[in-house]
Backbone as a printed PyTorch tensor [residue, N CA C, xyz], in Angstrom:
tensor([[[129.1230, 142.4780,  95.4070],
         [128.4500, 141.7150,  94.3510],
         [129.2410, 140.4520,  94.0090]],

        [[130.5760, 140.6160,  93.8710],
         [131.4350, 139.4670,  93.5610],
         [131.3840, 138.4410,  94.6860]],

        [[131.3210, 138.9520,  95.9340],
         [131.2440, 138.0460,  97.0870],
         [129.9530, 137.2360,  97.0470]],

        [[128.8530, 137.8890,  96.6650],
         [127.5600, 137.2140,  96.5930],
         [127.5750, 136.1360,  95.5170]],

        [[128.1750, 136.4430,  94.3670],
         [128.2710, 135.4600,  93.2780],
         [129.1070, 134.2690,  93.7140]],

        [[130.2250, 134.5550,  94.4100],
         [131.1060, 133.4930,  94.8940],
         [130.3860, 132.6090,  95.9070]],

        [[129.6210, 133.2480,  96.8030],
         [128.8770, 132.4930,  97.8250],
         [127.8480, 131.5760,  97.1710]],

        [[127.1650, 132.0870,  96.1630],
         [126.1820, 131.2750,  95.4470],
         [126.8530, 130.1100,  94.7330]],

        [[128.0230, 130.4060,  94.1500],
         [128.7640, 129.3710,  93.4440],
         [129.1940, 128.2540,  94.3900]],

        [[129.6950, 128.6440,  95.5750],
         [130.1270, 127.6610,  96.5770],
         [128.9290, 126.8530,  97.0820]],

        [[127.8010, 127.5500,  97.2740],
         [126.5880, 126.8650,  97.7390],
         [126.1440, 125.8200,  96.7280]],

        [[126.2330, 126.1650,  95.4360],
         [125.8560, 125.2170,  94.3870],
         [126.7810, 124.0070,  94.3750]],

        [[128.0750, 124.2530,  94.5790],
         [129.0460, 123.1530,  94.6120],
         [128.7500, 122.2180,  95.7860]],

        [[128.4910, 122.8200,  96.9720],
         [128.1970, 122.0140,  98.1560],
         [126.9220, 121.2030,  97.9740]],

        [[125.9230, 121.8340,  97.3450],
         [124.6660, 121.1240,  97.0770],
         [124.9240, 119.9470,  96.1470]],

        [[125.7330, 120.1830,  95.1140],
         [126.0570, 119.1240,  94.1660],
         [126.8050, 117.9780,  94.8320]],

        [[127.7160, 118.3100,  95.7340],
         [128.4840, 117.2820,  96.4410],
         [127.5690, 116.4430,  97.3250]],

        [[126.6710, 117.1230,  98.0620],
         [125.7410, 116.4070,  98.9340],
         [124.8330, 115.4870,  98.1120]],

        [[124.3660, 115.9980,  96.9600],
         [123.5110, 115.1920,  96.0710],
         [124.2630, 113.9690,  95.5740]],

        [[125.5320, 114.1570,  95.2120],
         [126.3480, 113.0550,  94.6980],
         [126.5950, 112.0130,  95.7820]],

        [[126.8770, 112.4670,  97.0100],
         [127.1140, 111.5410,  98.1230],
         [125.8780, 110.6930,  98.3890]],

        [[124.7030, 111.3480,  98.3900],
         [123.4570, 110.6140,  98.6070],
         [123.2180, 109.5900,  97.5040]],

        [[123.5110, 109.9790,  96.2580],
         [123.3280, 109.0680,  95.1260],
         [124.2510, 107.8590,  95.2470]],

        [[125.5040, 108.0970,  95.6770],
         [126.4670, 107.0100,  95.8550],
         [126.0010, 106.0610,  96.9570]],

        [[125.4750, 106.6320,  98.0500],
         [124.9840, 105.8090,  99.1560],
         [123.8000, 104.9570,  98.7250]],

        [[122.8920, 105.5730,  97.9340],
         [121.7370, 104.8170,  97.4470],
         [122.1810, 103.6620,  96.5590]],

        [[123.1580, 103.9100,  95.6940],
         [123.6330, 102.8780,  94.7860],
         [124.3300, 101.7560,  95.5580]],

        [[125.1260, 102.1330,  96.5790],
         [125.7720, 101.1190,  97.4090],
         [124.7250, 100.2680,  98.1290]],

        [[123.6510, 100.9280,  98.5790],
         [122.5800, 100.2150,  99.2570],
         [121.9120,  99.2300,  98.3160]],

        [[121.6820,  99.6570,  97.0680],
         [121.0710,  98.7650,  96.0820],
         [121.9720,  97.5730,  95.8000]],

        [[123.2820,  97.8240,  95.6710],
         [124.2150,  96.7330,  95.4400],
         [124.2150,  95.7710,  96.6200]],

        [[124.1590,  96.3230,  97.8320],
         [124.1290,  95.4980,  99.0340],
         [122.8970,  94.6040,  99.0530]],

        [[121.7260,  95.1700,  98.7090],
         [120.5030,  94.3890,  98.6760],
         [120.5770,  93.2930,  97.6230]],

        [[121.1470,  93.6140,  96.4660],
         [121.2700,  92.6060,  95.4140],
         [122.2160,  91.4820,  95.8370]],

        [[123.3030,  91.8480,  96.5250],
         [124.2400,  90.8340,  97.0070],
         [123.5610,  89.9080,  98.0170]],

        [[122.7700,  90.5010,  98.9180],
         [122.0560,  89.7040,  99.9130],
         [121.0430,  88.7790,  99.2360]],

        [[120.3560,  89.3060,  98.2250],
         [119.3880,  88.5070,  97.4900],
         [120.0730,  87.3340,  96.7960]],

        [[121.1720,  87.6080,  96.1300],
         [121.8990,  86.5590,  95.4150],
         [122.4110,  85.4870,  96.3790]],

        [[122.8170,  85.9140,  97.5710],
         [123.2940,  84.9610,  98.5760],
         [122.1680,  84.0230,  99.0070]],

        [[120.9650,  84.5780,  99.1820],
         [119.8160,  83.7460,  99.5430],
         [119.5090,  82.7360,  98.4420]],

        [[119.5430,  83.1900,  97.2030],
         [119.2360,  82.3060,  96.0710],
         [120.2500,  81.1650,  95.9980]],

        [[121.4950,  81.4730,  96.2660],
         [122.5510,  80.4640,  96.1720],
         [122.5670,  79.5230,  97.3650]],

        [[122.2920,  80.0600,  98.5700],
         [122.5820,  79.2940,  99.7830],
         [121.3950,  78.9810, 100.6910]],

        [[120.3000,  79.7180, 100.5730],
         [119.2020,  79.4840, 101.5250],
         [117.8610,  79.8850, 100.9170]],

        [[117.4100,  79.1220,  99.9430],
         [116.1540,  79.4390,  99.2740],
         [114.9490,  79.3170, 100.2070]],

        [[115.1080,  78.5920, 101.3100],
         [113.9920,  78.4450, 102.2530],
         [113.6390,  79.7630, 102.9250]],

        [[114.5590,  80.7410, 102.8630],
         [114.3010,  82.0540, 103.4380],
         [113.5690,  82.9870, 102.4720]],

        [[113.3310,  82.5100, 101.2500],
         [112.5890,  83.2770, 100.2430],
         [111.1400,  82.8050, 100.2470]],

        [[110.1990,  83.7340, 100.1960],
         [108.8050,  83.3600,  99.9880],
         [108.2710,  84.1020,  98.7720]],

        [[107.3710,  83.4570,  98.0620],
         [106.7070,  84.0730,  96.9130],
         [105.2110,  83.9940,  97.1640]],

        [[104.5410,  85.1260,  97.0900],
         [103.1020,  85.1310,  97.3880],
         [102.3050,  85.7540,  96.2610]],

        [[101.0520,  85.3470,  96.1990],
         [100.1300,  85.9050,  95.2120],
         [ 98.7200,  85.8170,  95.7750]],

        [[ 97.8530,  86.7020,  95.3010],
         [ 96.4780,  86.7140,  95.8080],
         [ 95.4850,  86.9200,  94.6770]],

        [[ 94.2580,  86.5040,  94.9210],
         [ 93.1260,  86.8490,  94.0700],
         [ 92.1680,  87.6550,  94.9500]],

        [[ 91.5260,  88.6690,  94.3590],
         [ 90.7330,  89.6060,  95.1520],
         [ 89.3820,  89.8960,  94.4980]],

        [[ 88.5580,  90.6370,  95.2270],
         [ 87.2460,  91.0160,  94.6900],
         [ 87.3450,  92.1670,  93.6930]],

        [[ 88.5050,  92.7770,  93.5920],
         [ 88.6970,  93.9020,  92.6830],
         [ 90.0910,  94.4660,  92.8300]],

        [[ 90.2970,  95.6390,  92.2680],
         [ 91.6440,  96.2090,  92.1970],
         [ 91.9290,  97.2820,  93.2290]],

        [[ 90.9330,  97.6690,  94.0050],
         [ 91.0970,  98.7710,  94.9530],
         [ 91.2500,  98.2410,  96.3750]],

        [[ 92.4500,  98.3140,  96.9540],
         [ 92.6540,  97.7900,  98.3020],
         [ 91.7760,  98.4590,  99.3660]],

        [[ 91.3080,  99.6680,  99.0900],
         [ 90.4790, 100.3730, 100.0720],
         [ 89.0950,  99.7430, 100.1830]],

        [[ 88.5520,  99.2760,  99.0560],
         [ 87.1780,  98.7650,  99.0390],
         [ 87.0830,  97.2610,  98.8110]],

        [[ 88.0980,  96.6870,  98.1740],
         [ 88.0390,  95.2700,  97.8300],
         [ 88.7320,  94.4160,  98.8830]],

        [[ 88.5600,  93.0840,  98.7430],
         [ 89.0690,  92.1700,  99.7570],
         [ 89.7080,  90.9400,  99.1270]],

        [[ 90.4830,  90.2480,  99.9380],
         [ 91.1310,  89.0190,  99.4970],
         [ 90.1250,  87.8860,  99.3360]],

        [[ 90.3350,  87.0760,  98.3040],
         [ 89.5360,  85.8720,  98.0820],
         [ 90.3910,  84.6060,  98.1420]],

        [[ 91.6460,  84.7400,  97.7920],
         [ 92.5730,  83.6140,  97.8260],
         [ 93.9750,  84.1520,  98.0510]],

        [[ 94.7270,  83.4500,  98.8750],
         [ 96.1220,  83.8260,  99.1190],
         [ 96.9660,  82.5660,  99.1170]],

        [[ 98.0690,  82.6240,  98.3920],
         [ 98.9880,  81.4850,  98.3240],
         [100.4080,  81.9680,  98.5960]],

        [[101.1360,  81.1780,  99.3690],
         [102.5380,  81.4800,  99.6650],
         [103.3490,  80.2050,  99.5090]],

        [[104.4180,  80.2830,  98.7370],
         [105.3530,  79.1670,  98.6150],
         [106.7340,  79.6500,  99.0290]],

        [[107.5990,  78.7190,  99.4260],
         [108.9560,  79.1370,  99.7370],
         [109.8210,  79.0380,  98.4900]],

        [[111.0860,  79.4120,  98.6310],
         [111.9740,  79.4680,  97.4790],
         [112.2740,  78.1310,  96.8510]],

        [[111.9210,  77.0450,  97.5450],
         [112.0890,  75.7080,  96.9850],
         [110.8070,  75.1860,  96.3450]],

        [[109.7540,  76.0200,  96.3580],
         [108.4890,  75.6290,  95.7510],
         [107.5330,  74.9230,  96.6870]],

        [[107.9000,  74.7970,  97.9700],
         [107.0160,  74.1520,  98.9430],
         [105.8460,  75.0740,  99.2860]],

        [[104.6430,  74.5300,  99.3280],
         [103.4550,  75.3270,  99.6370],
         [103.3810,  75.5580, 101.1520]],

        [[103.4450,  76.8330, 101.5430],
         [103.3680,  77.1980, 102.9520],
         [101.9610,  77.6100, 103.3630]],

        [[101.2240,  78.1530, 102.3960],
         [ 99.8580,  78.6140, 102.6780],
         [ 99.0930,  78.6680, 101.3630]],

        [[ 97.8770,  78.1530, 101.3670],
         [ 97.0550,  78.2150, 100.1570],
         [ 95.5980,  78.0510, 100.5650]],

        [[ 94.8900,  79.1630, 100.6860],
         [ 93.5180,  79.1160, 101.1870],
         [ 92.6120,  80.0880, 100.4360]],

        [[ 91.3590,  79.6550, 100.2500],
         [ 90.3200,  80.5900,  99.8530],
         [ 89.8830,  81.3520, 101.1080]],

        [[ 89.4470,  82.5920, 100.9060],
         [ 89.1310,  83.4700, 102.0380],
         [ 87.7700,  84.1080, 101.8280]],

        [[ 86.9790,  84.1030, 102.8700],
         [ 85.6560,  84.7210, 102.7990],
         [ 85.7640,  86.2260, 103.0960]],

        [[ 85.2970,  87.0780, 102.1920],
         [ 85.3400,  88.5320, 102.4450],
         [ 84.4490,  88.9100, 103.6240]],

        [[ 84.8140,  89.9860, 104.2860],
         [ 84.0260,  90.4450, 105.4370],
         [ 82.8680,  91.3330, 105.0130]],

        [[ 83.0340,  92.0370, 103.8810],
         [ 82.0290,  93.0290, 103.4870],
         [ 81.4570,  92.7980, 102.0860]],

        [[ 82.3170,  92.4900, 101.1420],
         [ 81.8530,  92.3450,  99.7690],
         [ 80.9990,  91.0910,  99.6030]],

        [[ 79.8530,  91.2360,  98.9240],
         [ 78.9420,  90.1160,  98.7000],
         [ 78.9960,  89.5860,  97.2660]],

        [[ 79.4210,  90.4230,  96.3360],
         [ 79.5450,  89.9930,  94.9430],
         [ 80.6750,  90.7640,  94.2770]],

        [[ 81.2130,  90.1970,  93.1970],
         [ 82.3620,  90.7850,  92.4910],
         [ 82.3940,  90.2320,  91.0740]],

        [[ 81.4060,  90.5700,  90.3010],
         [ 81.2030,  89.9460,  88.9950],
         [ 82.3810,  90.1250,  88.0410]],

        [[ 82.9150,  91.3420,  87.9670],
         [ 84.0190,  91.5870,  87.0340],
         [ 85.2330,  90.7570,  87.3920]],

        [[ 85.5690,  90.7240,  88.6870],
         [ 86.7160,  89.9400,  89.1220],
         [ 86.4560,  88.4460,  88.9480]],

        [[ 85.2300,  88.0290,  89.1970],
         [ 84.8730,  86.6200,  89.0750],
         [ 85.0370,  86.1410,  87.6360]],

        [[ 84.7510,  86.9970,  86.6700],
         [ 84.9140,  86.6300,  85.2640],
         [ 86.3800,  86.3280,  84.9390]],

        [[ 87.2900,  86.9180,  85.7120],
         [ 88.7150,  86.7290,  85.4540],
         [ 89.2540,  85.4960,  86.1720]],

        [[ 89.0110,  85.4100,  87.4940],
         [ 89.6190,  84.3120,  88.2500],
         [ 88.6650,  83.1670,  88.5840]],

        [[ 87.3810,  83.3430,  88.3490],
         [ 86.4320,  82.2630,  88.5530],
         [ 86.0620,  81.9590,  89.9870]],

        [[ 86.4680,  82.7990,  90.9150],
         [ 86.1260,  82.5850,  92.3220],
         [ 84.7990,  83.2780,  92.6170]],

        [[ 83.7710,  82.4960,  92.8380],
         [ 82.4260,  83.0300,  93.0520],
         [ 82.1230,  83.1620,  94.5410]],

        [[ 81.0950,  83.9120,  94.8820],
         [ 80.6550,  83.9740,  96.2830],
         [ 80.3220,  82.5930,  96.8390]],

        [[ 79.8240,  81.7060,  95.9930],
         [ 79.4880,  80.3460,  96.4260],
         [ 80.7260,  79.5830,  96.8820]],

        [[ 81.8300,  79.7850,  96.1820],
         [ 83.0680,  79.0660,  96.5070],
         [ 83.5990,  79.4430,  97.8880]],

        [[ 83.4480,  80.7110,  98.2780],
         [ 84.0650,  81.1780,  99.5340],
         [ 83.0620,  81.3730, 100.6750]],

        [[ 81.7990,  81.0610, 100.4440],
         [ 80.7790,  81.3800, 101.4460],
         [ 81.0000,  80.6630, 102.7770]],

        [[ 81.6110,  79.4820, 102.7390],
         [ 81.8380,  78.7190, 103.9700],
         [ 83.3040,  78.7420, 104.4130]],

        [[ 84.0930,  79.5940, 103.7800],
         [ 85.5070,  79.6850, 104.1370],
         [ 85.7010,  80.6420, 105.3130]],

        [[ 86.9010,  80.6140, 105.8950],
         [ 87.2110,  81.4970, 107.0100],
         [ 87.6350,  82.8690, 106.5070]],

        [[ 87.4930,  83.8720, 107.3460],
         [ 87.9300,  85.2220, 106.9960],
         [ 89.4390,  85.3400, 107.1860]],

        [[ 90.0110,  86.3920, 106.6550],
         [ 91.4570,  86.6070, 106.7510],
         [ 91.9010,  86.7370, 108.2030]],

        [[ 91.0070,  87.1990, 109.0760],
         [ 91.3380,  87.3530, 110.5010],
         [ 91.7830,  86.0280, 111.1110]],

        [[ 91.1740,  84.9440, 110.6840],
         [ 91.5080,  83.6330, 111.2260],
         [ 92.9020,  83.1560, 110.8230]],

        [[ 93.4610,  83.7630, 109.7910],
         [ 94.7590,  83.3250, 109.2860],
         [ 95.8890,  84.3070, 109.5950]],

        [[ 95.5800,  85.4180, 110.2360],
         [ 96.5840,  86.4710, 110.4410],
         [ 97.8380,  85.9520, 111.1300]],

        [[ 97.6640,  85.2120, 112.2160],
         [ 98.8160,  84.7250, 112.9760],
         [ 99.6890,  83.8090, 112.1230]],

        [[ 99.0600,  82.9130, 111.3730],
         [ 99.8050,  81.9800, 110.5250],
         [100.5620,  82.7050, 109.4230]],

        [[ 99.9000,  83.6530, 108.7700],
         [100.5410,  84.3920, 107.6770],
         [101.6750,  85.2610, 108.2130]],

        [[101.4410,  85.9250, 109.3370],
         [102.4980,  86.7420, 109.9400],
         [103.7060,  85.8970, 110.3050]],

        [[103.4740,  84.6930, 110.8070],
         [104.5800,  83.8080, 111.1700],
         [105.4090,  83.4520, 109.9310]],

        [[104.7280,  83.1680, 108.8210],
         [105.4330,  82.8260, 107.5830],
         [106.2560,  84.0130, 107.0950]],

        [[105.6530,  85.1920, 107.0990],
         [106.3410,  86.3880, 106.6150],
         [107.5240,  86.7400, 107.5040]],

        [[107.3080,  86.7130, 108.8100],
         [108.3770,  87.0730, 109.7340],
         [109.5330,  86.0830, 109.6890]],

        [[109.2440,  84.8490, 109.2820],
         [110.3020,  83.8560, 109.1830],
         [111.0820,  83.9020, 107.8910]],

        [[110.7280,  84.8400, 107.0200],
         [111.3950,  84.9590, 105.7130],
         [112.3770,  86.1200, 105.7070]],

        [[113.2200,  86.1310, 104.6820],
         [114.1760,  87.2320, 104.5010],
         [113.9430,  88.0000, 103.2100]],

        [[113.1870,  87.4120, 102.2770],
         [112.9130,  88.0600, 100.9950],
         [111.5170,  87.6690, 100.5290]],

        [[110.7250,  88.6700, 100.1220],
         [109.3830,  88.4310,  99.6080],
         [109.3720,  88.7260,  98.1110]],

        [[108.9040,  87.7680,  97.3190],
         [108.8370,  87.9140,  95.8620],
         [107.3790,  87.8510,  95.4300]],

        [[107.0220,  88.6290,  94.4310],
         [105.6690,  88.5840,  93.9020],
         [105.5950,  89.2940,  92.5670]],

        [[104.4140,  89.2740,  91.9640],
         [104.2110,  89.9410,  90.6790],
         [103.1450,  91.0090,  90.8480]],

        [[103.5230,  92.2470,  90.6490],
         [102.6400,  93.3940,  90.8940],
         [102.1410,  93.3620,  92.3410]],

        [[103.0440,  93.0670,  93.2450],
         [102.5950,  92.8930,  94.6300],
         [103.0350,  93.9990,  95.5680]],

        [[104.0300,  94.8100,  95.1600],
         [104.4760,  95.8640,  96.0740],
         [103.3680,  96.8780,  96.3230]],

        [[102.5920,  97.1870,  95.2750],
         [101.4910,  98.1440,  95.4150],
         [100.1260,  97.4780,  95.2500]],

        [[100.1110,  96.1550,  95.3350],
         [ 98.8260,  95.4480,  95.2190],
         [ 98.6670,  94.4220,  96.3400]],

        [[ 99.3040,  93.2530,  96.2100],
         [ 99.1340,  92.2020,  97.2170],
         [ 99.4970,  92.6940,  98.6210]],

        [[100.6330,  93.3900,  98.7200],
         [101.0510,  93.8520, 100.0430],
         [100.0930,  94.8950, 100.6070]],

        [[ 99.4600,  95.6610,  99.7390],
         [ 98.4650,  96.6310, 100.1950],
         [ 97.2550,  95.9270, 100.7990]],

        [[ 96.8260,  94.8370, 100.1670],
         [ 95.7000,  94.0620, 100.6990],
         [ 96.0690,  93.4160, 102.0350]],

        [[ 97.3030,  92.9490, 102.1560],
         [ 97.7410,  92.3550, 103.4200],
         [ 97.7950,  93.4100, 104.5240]],

        [[ 98.2930,  94.5810, 104.1730],
         [ 98.3420,  95.6590, 105.1660],
         [ 96.9430,  96.0470, 105.6320]],

        [[ 96.0020,  96.0750, 104.6900],
         [ 94.6240,  96.3850, 105.0460],
         [ 94.0830,  95.3660, 106.0460]],

        [[ 94.5100,  94.1330, 105.9050],
         [ 94.0500,  93.0640, 106.8010],
         [ 94.8370,  93.0240, 108.1030]],

        [[ 95.7660,  93.9550, 108.2640],
         [ 96.5560,  94.0010, 109.4910],
         [ 97.7750,  93.1140, 109.4640]],

        [[ 98.1270,  92.6480, 108.2780],
         [ 99.3250,  91.8290, 108.1050],
         [100.3780,  92.7120, 107.4580]],

        [[101.3280,  93.1710, 108.2520],
         [102.2610,  94.1850, 107.7630],
         [103.6960,  93.6830, 107.8960]],

        [[104.3630,  93.3810, 106.7790],
         [105.7670,  92.9740, 106.8640],
         [106.6710,  94.1680, 107.1830]],

        [[107.5520,  93.9990, 108.1380],
         [108.4720,  95.0620, 108.5200],
         [109.8980,  94.6950, 108.1160]],

        [[110.5850,  95.6600, 107.5250],
         [112.0110,  95.5280, 107.2010],
         [112.3160,  94.2740, 106.3900]],

        [[111.4250,  93.9340, 105.4580],
         [111.6470,  92.8020, 104.5800],
         [112.0440,  93.2850, 103.1910]],

        [[113.0130,  92.6280, 102.6100],
         [113.3600,  92.9330, 101.2240],
         [112.2560,  92.3940, 100.3110]],

        [[111.8750,  93.2090,  99.3630],
         [110.7410,  92.8790,  98.4930],
         [111.1620,  93.0490,  97.0330]],

        [[110.9420,  92.0070,  96.2330],
         [111.1860,  92.0760,  94.7910],
         [109.8580,  91.9390,  94.0680]],

        [[109.4870,  92.9760,  93.3330],
         [108.3050,  92.9080,  92.4800],
         [108.7920,  92.5610,  91.0780]],

        [[108.5220,  91.3340,  90.6640],
         [109.0210,  90.8460,  89.3770],
         [108.4870,  91.6860,  88.2230]],

        [[107.2460,  92.1620,  88.3280],
         [106.6570,  92.9690,  87.2620],
         [107.4520,  94.2510,  87.0370]],

        [[107.8250,  94.9280,  88.1130],
         [108.5940,  96.1670,  87.9840],
         [109.9190,  95.9140,  87.2770]],

        [[110.5450,  94.7890,  87.5800],
         [111.8320,  94.4760,  86.9710],
         [111.6930,  93.9770,  85.5380]],

        [[110.5520,  93.3400,  85.2310],
         [110.3700,  92.7920,  83.8870],
         [110.0070,  93.8620,  82.8610]],

        [[109.2940,  94.8970,  83.2740],
         [108.8020,  95.9170,  82.3320],
         [109.9030,  96.4990,  81.4490]],

        [[111.0250,  96.9810,  82.0220],
         [112.0810,  97.5190,  81.1470],
         [112.7880,  96.4480,  80.3340]],

        [[112.7630,  95.2040,  80.7860],
         [113.3750,  94.1140,  80.0130],
         [112.5660,  93.8640,  78.7500]],

        [[111.2440,  93.8260,  78.9000],
         [110.3690,  93.6280,  77.7460],
         [110.4480,  94.8390,  76.8140]],

        [[110.5610,  96.0290,  77.4170],
         [110.8830,  97.2180,  76.6400],
         [109.7610,  97.8640,  75.8680]],

        [[108.5230,  97.6790,  76.2880],
         [107.3850,  98.3060,  75.6120],
         [107.1450,  99.6830,  76.2250]],

        [[107.5750, 100.7110,  75.5280],
         [107.4900, 102.0720,  76.0530],
         [106.0720, 102.6260,  75.9280]],

        [[105.6570, 103.3700,  76.9490],
         [104.3760, 104.0760,  76.9260],
         [104.6740, 105.5740,  76.7870]],

        [[104.4990, 106.1310,  75.5710],
         [104.8650, 107.5400,  75.3520],
         [104.0480, 108.5030,  76.2000]],

        [[102.8320, 108.1110,  76.5620],
         [101.9850, 108.9990,  77.3570],
         [102.5790, 109.2420,  78.7310]],

        [[103.0660, 108.1650,  79.3630],
         [103.6200, 108.2740,  80.7190],
         [105.1450, 108.2910,  80.7330]],

        [[105.7460, 108.1800,  79.5420],
         [107.2080, 108.2030,  79.4000],
         [107.8520, 107.1480,  80.2940]],

        [[107.2950, 105.9610,  80.2540],
         [107.7810, 104.8610,  81.0690],
         [107.4650, 103.5530,  80.3590]],

        [[107.9250, 102.4640,  80.9370],
         [107.6520, 101.1630,  80.3440],
         [106.2810, 100.6500,  80.7770]],

        [[105.5710, 100.0360,  79.8440],
         [104.2490,  99.4890,  80.1290],
         [104.3810,  98.2130,  80.9490]],

        [[103.6000,  98.1260,  82.0080],
         [103.5910,  96.9130,  82.8170],
         [102.9370,  95.7780,  82.0440]],

        [[103.5610,  94.6280,  82.0880],
         [103.0650,  93.4580,  81.3730],
         [102.5140,  92.4310,  82.3500]],

        [[101.5770,  91.6340,  81.8740],
         [100.9530,  90.6230,  82.7300],
         [101.9390,  89.5080,  83.0490]],

        [[101.6080,  88.7440,  84.0820],
         [102.4290,  87.5900,  84.4400],
         [102.4450,  86.5790,  83.2940]],

        [[101.3400,  86.4920,  82.5710],
         [101.3010,  85.5860,  81.4260],
         [102.3510,  85.9200,  80.3860]],

        [[102.5320,  87.2050,  80.1180],
         [103.5450,  87.6430,  79.1570],
         [104.9380,  87.3190,  79.6870]],

        [[105.1390,  87.5840,  80.9690],
         [106.4450,  87.3100,  81.5860],
         [106.7530,  85.8170,  81.5730]],

        [[105.7660,  84.9950,  81.9300],
         [105.9570,  83.5450,  81.9490],
         [106.3030,  83.0130,  80.5550]],

        [[105.6380,  83.5450,  79.5430],
         [105.9160,  83.1210,  78.1650],
         [107.3110,  83.5660,  77.7390]],

        [[107.7080,  84.7660,  78.1530],
         [109.0210,  85.3120,  77.8070],
         [110.1440,  84.4080,  78.3230]],

        [[109.9610,  83.8940,  79.5420],
         [110.9820,  83.0360,  80.1450],
         [110.6860,  81.5460,  79.9780]],

        [[109.6980,  81.2380,  79.0950],
         [109.3830,  79.8590,  78.7110],
         [108.9760,  78.9930,  79.9010]],

        [[108.0980,  79.5500,  80.7450],
         [107.5480,  78.7520,  81.8450],
         [106.4480,  77.8450,  81.3000]],

        [[106.5350,  76.5220,  81.5180],
         [105.5600,  75.5900,  80.9190],
         [104.2760,  75.4700,  81.7320]],

        [[103.1930,  75.1790,  81.0390],
         [101.9230,  74.8030,  81.6650],
         [101.3760,  75.8700,  82.6160]],

        [[101.4610,  77.1200,  82.2180],
         [101.0050,  78.1870,  83.1110],
         [ 99.4840,  78.3340,  83.0840]],

        [[ 98.8750,  78.2840,  84.2650],
         [ 97.4360,  78.4930,  84.4160],
         [ 97.2290,  79.8130,  85.1520]],

        [[ 96.7550,  80.8210,  84.4490],
         [ 96.6390,  82.1650,  85.0150],
         [ 95.4610,  82.2810,  85.9680]],

        [[ 95.5930,  83.2450,  86.8940],
         [ 94.5150,  83.6710,  87.7870],
         [ 94.0780,  82.6060,  88.7960]],

        [[ 95.0060,  81.7870,  89.2000],
         [ 94.8970,  80.9950,  90.4210],
         [ 96.1240,  81.3790,  91.2280]],

        [[ 95.9390,  81.8340,  92.4590],
         [ 97.0590,  82.4400,  93.1650],
         [ 98.2250,  81.4740,  93.3810]],

        [[ 97.9480,  80.1950,  93.5640],
         [ 99.0440,  79.2380,  93.7430],
         [ 99.8190,  79.0580,  92.4470]],

        [[ 99.1070,  78.9240,  91.3310],
         [ 99.7780,  78.7990,  90.0380],
         [100.5510,  80.0720,  89.6920]],

        [[ 99.9730,  81.2160,  90.0300],
         [100.6500,  82.4900,  89.7800],
         [101.9310,  82.6040,  90.6040]],

        [[101.8790,  82.1480,  91.8560],
         [103.0680,  82.1970,  92.7070],
         [104.1750,  81.3100,  92.1410]],

        [[103.8110,  80.1300,  91.6590],
         [104.8020,  79.2230,  91.0770],
         [105.4420,  79.8370,  89.8240]],

        [[104.6120,  80.4400,  88.9770],
         [105.1360,  81.0660,  87.7550],
         [106.0260,  82.2580,  88.0930]],

        [[105.6220,  83.0340,  89.0890],
         [106.4100,  84.2010,  89.4990],
         [107.7740,  83.7850,  90.0240]],

        [[107.8040,  82.7570,  90.8600],
         [109.0780,  82.2840,  91.4100],
         [109.9990,  81.7930,  90.2980]],

        [[109.4360,  81.0790,  89.3240],
         [110.2230,  80.6040,  88.1770],
         [110.8450,  81.7860,  87.4380]],

        [[110.0370,  82.8030,  87.1340],
         [110.5330,  83.9770,  86.4010],
         [111.5810,  84.7320,  87.2180]],

        [[111.3530,  84.8140,  88.5210],
         [112.3190,  85.4880,  89.4090],
         [113.6880,  84.8280,  89.3150]],

        [[113.7310,  83.5010,  89.3700],
         [115.0120,  82.8040,  89.3050],
         [115.6800,  82.9840,  87.9440]],

        [[114.8930,  82.9780,  86.8800],
         [115.4500,  83.2040,  85.5510],
         [116.0840,  84.5960,  85.4640]],

        [[115.3800,  85.5860,  86.0070],
         [115.8710,  86.9580,  85.9490],
         [117.0870,  87.1470,  86.8470]],

        [[117.0570,  86.5300,  88.0320],
         [118.1910,  86.6740,  88.9490],
         [119.4380,  86.0300,  88.3650]],

        [[119.2630,  84.8980,  87.6910],
         [120.4050,  84.2190,  87.0660],
         [121.0460,  85.0970,  86.0080]],

        [[120.2090,  85.8810,  85.3140],
         [120.7220,  86.7780,  84.2660],
         [121.0980,  88.1540,  84.8110]],

        [[121.0650,  88.3130,  86.1280],
         [121.3910,  89.5830,  86.7880],
         [120.4650,  90.7090,  86.3240]],

        [[119.1870,  90.3810,  86.1640],
         [118.1950,  91.3610,  85.6620],
         [117.3580,  91.9930,  86.7690]],

        [[117.5500,  91.5610,  88.0100],
         [116.8070,  92.1540,  89.1130],
         [117.5170,  93.4310,  89.5490]],

        [[116.9030,  94.5560,  89.2920],
         [117.5070,  95.8600,  89.6020],
         [116.7720,  96.5810,  90.7240]],

        [[115.4680,  96.3360,  90.8430],
         [114.6480,  97.0840,  91.8030],
         [114.3210,  96.1890,  92.9900]],

        [[114.8050,  96.5620,  94.1680],
         [114.5230,  95.8420,  95.3930],
         [114.0420,  96.8440,  96.4270]],

        [[112.8460,  96.6360,  96.9240],
         [112.2870,  97.5200,  97.9410],
         [112.5670,  96.9620,  99.3400]],

        [[112.3810,  97.8040, 100.3300],
         [112.3910,  97.3570, 101.7130],
         [111.0450,  97.7400, 102.3130]],

        [[110.2670,  96.7230, 102.6920],
         [108.9370,  96.9730, 103.2330],
         [109.0270,  97.5400, 104.6390]]])
């Protein structure tokens, strides 16, 4: 009996050690990613891209891209196009928000025509920045067959939520705030919401403000 208790005790210690080692490795990895990000901001902003999209709705499975904008870390516009959906014919709720009607995109090209160009831009980057894009914009790109591999990804919204500090007791987490709230928090001037190019510019501004204050904690790898 004593031997069994001792064996269980040793097993628990070994489990705890393995858990601690994994936690240390994860933290070192996060520090490494932050160091790499900071190096890009200081020395090579051209390797950073910030993207934003407007869509027919919120569900990547059923909805489609209507506008996609990509700028580099210096604010240069790399891509900014309206996109004609392949399947959706109307999107009234989304149109009320961003103002992109079926009439505006009826003569535009589909996302298929831009895949090579967008992939080239993404593959030529080292860091992708966006607002609510890790589980939104990137999902729409993946649906279109545009899949970034092994790219560091910063979702400004995820990092801003705990900074703003609005707790949601129901989910025991911080409430996600709109880009408008984030832009106002960091005093971004002349913000025009729900145009993907303007949103990308505002997101990049907020990203730099947060990085300067060492507030970027969450970095994904796509």
